[in-house]
C-alpha positions in Angstrom: 0.0 0.1 -0.1 1.2 3.6 -0.7 1.8 5.5 2.6 0.3 9.1 1.6 2.3 10.7 4.4 5.6 9.4 2.7 8.1 11.8 1.0 7.4 12.6 -2.2 9.9 10.5 -4.3 10.7 10.9 -8.1 8.7 7.8 -8.8 5.7 9.4 -7.2 6.2 12.6 -8.9 6.3 11.1 -12.2 3.3 8.9 -11.6 1.3 11.8 -10.7 2.2 13.6 -13.7 1.7 10.6 -16.0 -1.8 9.9 -14.5 -2.7 13.5 -14.8 -1.3 14.2 -18.5 -4.3 15.0 -20.9 -3.9 15.0 -24.7 -4.9 18.7 -24.8 -1.8 19.4 -22.5 0.7 18.1 -25.0 2.0 20.8 -27.5 1.6 20.4 -31.1 5.2 19.7 -31.9 5.4 17.1 -29.2 2.3 15.5 -30.7 3.8 15.5 -34.1 7.1 14.1 -33.2 5.4 11.5 -31.2 3.2 10.7 -34.3 6.4 10.3 -36.3 8.1 8.0 -33.9 5.0 5.7 -34.0 4.9 5.5 -37.8 8.7 5.1 -38.1 8.6 2.3 -35.3 5.8 0.3 -36.8 7.8 0.3 -40.2 10.9 -1.0 -38.4 8.8 -3.4 -36.7 7.4 -4.8 -40.0 10.7 -4.9 -41.6 12.3 -6.7 -38.3 9.1 -9.4 -38.1 10.5 -11.0 -41.3 14.1 -11.6 -39.7 14.9 -15.1 -38.2 15.6 -13.8 -34.7 12.1 -12.0 -34.4 10.5 -15.3 -35.7 12.3 -17.1 -32.8 10.8 -14.7 -30.3 7.5 -14.9 -32.2 7.5 -18.5 -32.0 8.2 -18.2 -28.0 5.3 -15.7 -27.8 3.0 -18.1 -29.6 3.9 -20.9 -27.3 4.0 -19.2 -24.2 1.9 -16.2 -24.5 -1.5 -18.2 -24.2 -4.7 -16.5 -25.5 -5.0 -12.5 -25.6 -6.2 -9.7 -27.5 -2.6 -8.4 -28.3 -1.4 -8.8 -31.8 2.1 -9.5 -33.0 3.4 -7.1 -35.5 3.7 -8.7 -39.1 2.1 -12.2 -38.3 -1.3 -13.2 -37.6 -0.8 -14.1 -34.0 -2.8 -13.0 -31.1 -1.3 -13.3 -27.7 -1.3 -12.0 -23.9 -0.1 -8.6 -23.9 3.2 -9.3 -22.0 4.1 -11.8 -24.8 3.2 -9.5 -27.6 5.2 -6.5 -25.9 8.1 -8.8 -26.2 8.1 -10.0 -29.8 6.9 -6.4 -31.0 10.0 -4.8 -29.3 12.3 -7.5 -30.7 11.0 -7.1 -34.0 11.4 -3.1 -33.7 14.9 -3.1 -32.9 15.7 -6.3 -35.0 17.6 -4.7 -37.8 18.8 -1.3 -36.0 16.3 1.0 -37.8 14.5 2.4 -34.5 14.8 5.9 -33.3 16.4 7.4 -29.9 16.9 10.6 -28.6 19.5 13.3 -29.6 21.5 14.0 -27.5 21.7 10.5 -26.5 20.3 9.5 -23.2 20.3 5.7 -23.6 16.7 5.6 -24.7 14.7 4.1 -27.6 11.5 5.6 -27.4 9.6 3.7 -30.2 10.9 0.1 -29.5 10.1 0.0 -26.1 7.1 2.3 -25.7 5.2 1.5 -28.8 5.2 -2.6 -28.1 3.8 -1.8 -24.6 1.3 0.8 -25.9 0.0 -1.5 -28.7 0.1 -4.5 -26.3 -1.9 -2.8 -23.5 -4.2 -0.5 -25.8 -5.3 -3.6 -27.7 -6.3 -5.5 -24.6 -8.2 -2.4 -23.7 -9.6 -1.2 -26.9 -8.1 2.3 -26.6 -8.2 5.0 -29.0 -5.6 6.5 -30.8 -5.5 9.6 -28.7 -5.2 7.6 -25.6 -2.5 5.6 -27.1 -0.7 8.7 -28.2 -0.9 10.4 -25.0 0.6 7.3 -23.2 3.3 7.2 -25.5 4.1 10.7 -24.7 3.8 10.2 -20.9 6.2 7.3 -21.1 8.7 9.1 -23.2 8.6 12.0 -20.7 9.4 9.8 -17.8 12.0 7.4 -19.6 13.9 10.3 -21.2 14.4 12.0 -17.7 15.3 8.6 -16.1 18.0 8.1 -19.0 19.6 11.6 -18.5 19.8 11.2 -14.9 22.5 8.3 -15.8 24.5 11.1 -17.5 25.6 8.5 -20.2 27.8 5.9 -17.5 25.3 3.1 -17.6 27.1 1.7 -20.7 30.6 2.4 -19.2 29.6 0.0 -16.5 28.7 -2.8 -19.2 24.9 -2.3 -19.0 23.1 -1.8 -22.2 21.1 1.3 -21.0 17.8 0.9 -22.8 17.2 -2.1 -20.9 17.8 -0.6 -17.8 15.8 2.5 -18.1 13.1 1.1 -20.4 11.0 -0.9 -18.1 10.0 2.5 -16.2 8.7 4.1 -19.7 6.8 1.0 -20.6 5.5 0.7 -17.3 4.1 4.3 -17.4 2.5 3.4 -21.0 1.0 0.4 -19.8 -0.2 1.5 -16.5 -2.1 4.9 -18.4 -3.8 2.7 -20.9 -5.0 -0.2 -18.3 -6.2 2.5 -16.1 -4.1 2.5 -12.9 -4.4 5.5 -10.2 -1.2 7.5 -9.3 -0.4 5.2 -6.3 -0.5 1.8 -8.5 1.4 3.4 -11.1 3.9 4.6 -8.5 4.1 0.9 -7.5 4.5 -0.2 -11.1 7.6 2.0 -11.4 9.0 0.1 -8.1 8.4 -3.4 -9.6 9.8 -2.4 -13.0 13.1 -1.3 -11.4 13.5 -4.9 -10.6 12.8 -6.2 -14.0 15.6 -4.2 -16.0 18.8 -5.6 -17.3 20.9 -6.3 -20.5 24.4 -6.8 -20.7 26.9 -5.2 -23.5 29.0 -8.6 -23.5 28.2 -9.0 -27.2 29.9 -5.8 -27.9 33.2 -7.4 -26.8 32.6 -11.1 -27.2 32.6 -11.0 -31.0 29.5 -13.1 -31.3 25.9 -13.6 -29.8 25.1 -9.9 -30.9 21.6 -11.2 -31.6 20.8 -10.9 -27.8 21.0 -6.9 -28.4 17.4 -7.0 -29.8 16.1 -8.9 -26.9 16.9 -6.1 -24.5 14.1 -4.0 -26.3 11.7 -6.3 -26.3 12.2 -7.5 -22.7 12.4 -3.7 -21.7 8.9 -3.5 -23.2 7.6 -6.6 -21.6 8.7 -5.7 -18.1 6.5 -2.7 -18.0 3.5 -4.4 -19.1 4.1 -6.9 -16.4 5.0 -4.3 -14.0 1.7 -2.5 -14.8 -0.2 -5.5 -14.6 0.9 -6.6 -11.2 0.6 -3.2 -9.7 -3.1 -3.4 -10.8 -3.4 -6.4 -8.8 -1.9 -5.1 -5.5 1.8 -6.1 -6.0 4.3 -3.6 -4.5 7.6 -2.1 -5.1 10.0 0.5 -3.5 8.5 4.1 -4.3 12.1 5.3 -3.9 13.3 2.9 -6.8 14.9 5.7 -8.5 17.1 7.6 -6.2 17.0 5.5 -3.2 19.9 3.5 -1.7 20.4 0.6 -4.0 18.0 2.0 -6.8 18.5 2.8 -10.2 20.8 5.7 -10.0 23.2 4.2 -7.6 23.2 0.9 -9.3 23.3 1.7 -12.8 25.2 4.8 -13.1 28.3 6.5 -11.5 27.7 10.4 -10.4 24.4 10.6 -11.6 22.2 13.5 -11.3 18.6 13.0 -9.6 17.4 16.2 -10.2 16.7 15.1 -13.9 14.2 12.8 -12.8 11.8 15.7 -12.9 13.5 18.7 -14.4 10.7 20.9 -16.2 8.3 18.0 -15.7 5.0 19.1 -17.6 6.7 22.5 -18.9 9.1 21.1 -21.3 8.1 17.9 -23.4 11.4 16.0 -24.3 9.7 14.0 -26.9 10.7 16.7 -29.4 14.3 15.4 -29.2 13.4 11.9 -30.5 15.5 11.4 -33.6 14.5 8.9 -36.4 17.7 6.9 -37.9 18.5 7.2 -41.5 20.3 3.8 -41.8 20.1 0.4 -40.7 23.1 0.7 -38.2 24.0 1.8 -34.8 23.5 5.7 -34.2 27.1 6.3 -33.6 27.9 5.3 -37.3 25.3 7.4 -38.8 27.4 10.8 -39.1 30.5 8.9 -40.9 28.2 6.9 -42.9 26.4 10.0 -44.3 29.5 11.8 -44.8 31.0 9.0 -46.9 28.2 8.4 -48.8 27.9 12.1 -49.9 31.5 12.2 -51.0 31.3 9.2 -52.7 28.4 10.5 -54.8 30.0 13.7 -55.2 33.1 12.7 -56.2 32.5 9.3 -58.1 34.7 6.7 -56.2 34.2 3.4 -54.2 36.0 1.7 -51.6 38.7 0.1 -54.2 39.8 3.6 -54.7 40.7 4.6 -51.1 44.1 4.6 -50.1 43.5 5.6 -46.4 40.6 6.4 -44.4 40.6 7.9 -41.0 37.4 8.4 -38.8 37.8 11.2 -35.9 35.2 10.4 -33.2 34.6 10.4 -29.7 35.7 8.0 -27.1 32.7 6.0 -26.7 33.1 5.1 -30.5 36.8 3.9 -29.5 35.6 1.8 -26.5 32.4 0.3 -27.4 32.0 0.4 -31.5 35.4 -0.1 -32.9 34.8 -3.7 -33.9 37.0 -4.9 -36.9 35.9 -8.4 -37.3 32.4 -8.8 -36.6 30.9 -12.3 -36.7 27.3 -11.6 -37.1 25.2 -9.0 -38.9 24.2 -7.4 -35.5 27.9 -7.1 -34.5 28.6 -5.8 -38.0 25.7 -3.0 -37.5 27.5 -2.2 -34.1 30.6 -1.4 -35.6 31.4 2.2 -36.8 34.5 1.2 -38.9 32.3 -1.8 -40.7 29.5 0.5 -41.1 32.0 3.3 -42.9 33.3 0.5 -45.1 29.8 -0.5 -46.1 28.9 2.7 -46.9 31.7 3.1 -49.7 30.5 0.1 -51.4 26.7 -0.2 -51.1 23.6 1.9 -51.0 23.2 2.3 -47.5 19.5 3.8 -47.9 18.7 0.5 -48.4 18.4 -1.5 -45.0 19.6 -4.6 -46.5 23.0 -2.9 -47.4 23.8 -4.1 -43.9 22.9 -7.8 -44.5 24.9 -11.2 -44.6 26.3 -10.1 -48.0 28.3 -7.0 -46.7 29.3 -9.2 -43.6 31.0 -11.8 -46.0 32.4 -9.3 -48.5 36.0 -9.3 -48.5 36.3 -5.9 -49.8 34.3 -4.4 -46.7 36.3 -6.7 -44.2 39.6 -5.4 -45.6 38.7 -1.8 -45.5 37.4 -2.1 -42.0 40.5 -3.6 -40.8 43.0 -0.9 -42.1 40.8 2.2 -41.4 41.9 4.5 -38.7 39.6 5.4 -35.9 41.0 8.3 -33.7 39.7 10.2 -30.6 38.4 13.5 -31.6 40.3 16.3 -30.1 39.3 18.5 -27.6 39.4 21.6 -29.7 36.5 19.9 -32.1 33.1 21.0 -31.6 30.2 18.9 -31.5 28.0 16.4 -29.5 28.8 12.5 -29.0 27.7 11.5 -32.5 29.9 14.0 -34.3 32.6 12.7 -36.4 35.2 14.0 -39.3 36.3 11.5 -41.8 39.4 12.1 -43.9 40.2 10.3 -47.2 42.9 9.7 -49.4 42.5 8.2 -52.6 45.0 6.1 -54.8 45.0 9.0 -57.4 46.1 11.6 -54.6 42.8 13.1 -54.2 42.1 14.4 -50.4 38.6 14.9 -48.9 37.5 15.7 -45.5 34.1 16.1 -44.0 32.5 16.8 -40.7 29.0 16.1 -39.4 27.1 16.2 -36.3 23.5 16.0 -37.8 22.2 13.6 -40.3 18.6 13.4 -42.0 15.9 12.4 -39.1 17.3 14.4 -36.1 15.6 17.4 -34.5 17.7 19.7 -36.5 17.3 18.0 -39.8 13.7 16.1 -39.6 12.4 13.5 -42.2 9.6 15.6 -44.1 6.2 13.7 -44.1 6.9 12.6 -47.7 10.3 11.2 -46.8 8.7 9.4 -43.6 6.5 7.7 -45.7 8.8 6.7 -48.2 11.0 5.1 -45.3 7.9 3.4 -43.9 6.8 1.8 -47.2 10.3 0.7 -47.7 10.5 -0.9 -44.1 7.0 -2.4 -44.7 7.9 -4.3 -47.9 5.4 -6.9 -48.6 2.9 -6.1 -45.9 -0.3 -6.6 -47.4 -2.0 -3.3 -45.9 0.9 -1.4 -45.7 -0.3 1.9 -47.4 -3.8 1.6 -45.2 -1.6 1.2 -42.0 0.7 4.2 -42.7 -2.8 6.4 -43.4 -4.2 5.4 -40.1 -1.0 6.1 -38.2 -0.7 9.5 -39.9 -4.1 10.3 -38.5 -3.7 8.5 -35.3 -6.1 10.7 -33.1 -9.0 9.6 -35.7 -8.5 6.0 -34.8 -11.4 4.8 -32.4 -9.8 1.4 -31.4 -6.2 0.6 -32.0 -7.1 -3.2 -32.6 -8.4 -1.8 -36.1 -4.9 -0.8 -36.7 -3.4 -3.0 -40.0 -0.4 -4.0 -38.1 -1.0 -7.8 -38.7 -1.6 -10.2 -41.9 -4.9 -11.2 -40.9 -8.1 -9.3 -41.6 
């Protein structure tokens, strides 16, 4: 039971905000960015649902998910809400196509929050406005929790979305199943014990498929936490800032003031970022720079005598992988993605596939390029890079990039987003109908009518 005389913890404040948030309170820019995230993530999940690792998890959902109203995207399956959230979270993150926040806070709003929203919303027959409002509430909570960790979670070896994601999905699920503020506080306390996800795959050279699981587990965890809280299960209400809580366990030198900073006054969802390429976000600026230079000057990887990527420290510590053994490892590797950009059309998600993984030209270039820590005098955020190229014929090129198409400063237009969605949706039989529904999400009267599956 919640003690009304207890101090106002961060979890209580966040729960109060989430329960009280109305659709009308959300600024137009925040609604639009949330809608774009939902469209983009749905497309990513449709693409991802066709991949082997997503099919394995969908099979698990079928075997263990029982009977339910929640659908598994891109299939004909209907299962219980937690199982659907797990499968859809894996599908959404299945090929590095889902977005995140810029500057990074270790959060993936689409792949964590949308699966929880669809799973819980379908179980309740929620409408589009309720779905979007819950999504925004979850993002505002999850982004602040991620920011409080000050980018130290992954330095400790935890995959940040797996640790902060359950809180966001608990907010989304709790809103949609009708929890009050006290129950939602308990759901956050429960969610704190359901997080996890290790970055061991980044150093092992194998097993990177597990990275996809972290988003699915985060989505599933929040749904489970909300359902348990509804039924009276309890968790610590100081789970975020308390002794052995989130900040002490998953961060170093964290900032607890970020948990509730400007809550309800500034909507951080406007900082959501959509990916342009099917690779880790840290590779986007060098991939874009190399793609542009290649198009402007007419060369490919065979013409490159020397390539240097100047980048921030995290790329050197986590993403300088020269010999990836699977596709997920290749997508996580900045040198490998940069090499792919000099041989393939990176606007096509399948450029980052087994074909490129096994391409001896790509592997050779990834091995011999240099990745150097960017000097302190260089400006730009954590994703900024500078590439230097020398070609066999003596020509030299250099390009600095901090933004790429899809960031808040360089957003995709509605037409560009639709083109990306249709490319990701591929053979889905109702892709055009689904895109139209999502583009007008607030007019959807029951989210069970969204054309996300292959039946009907």
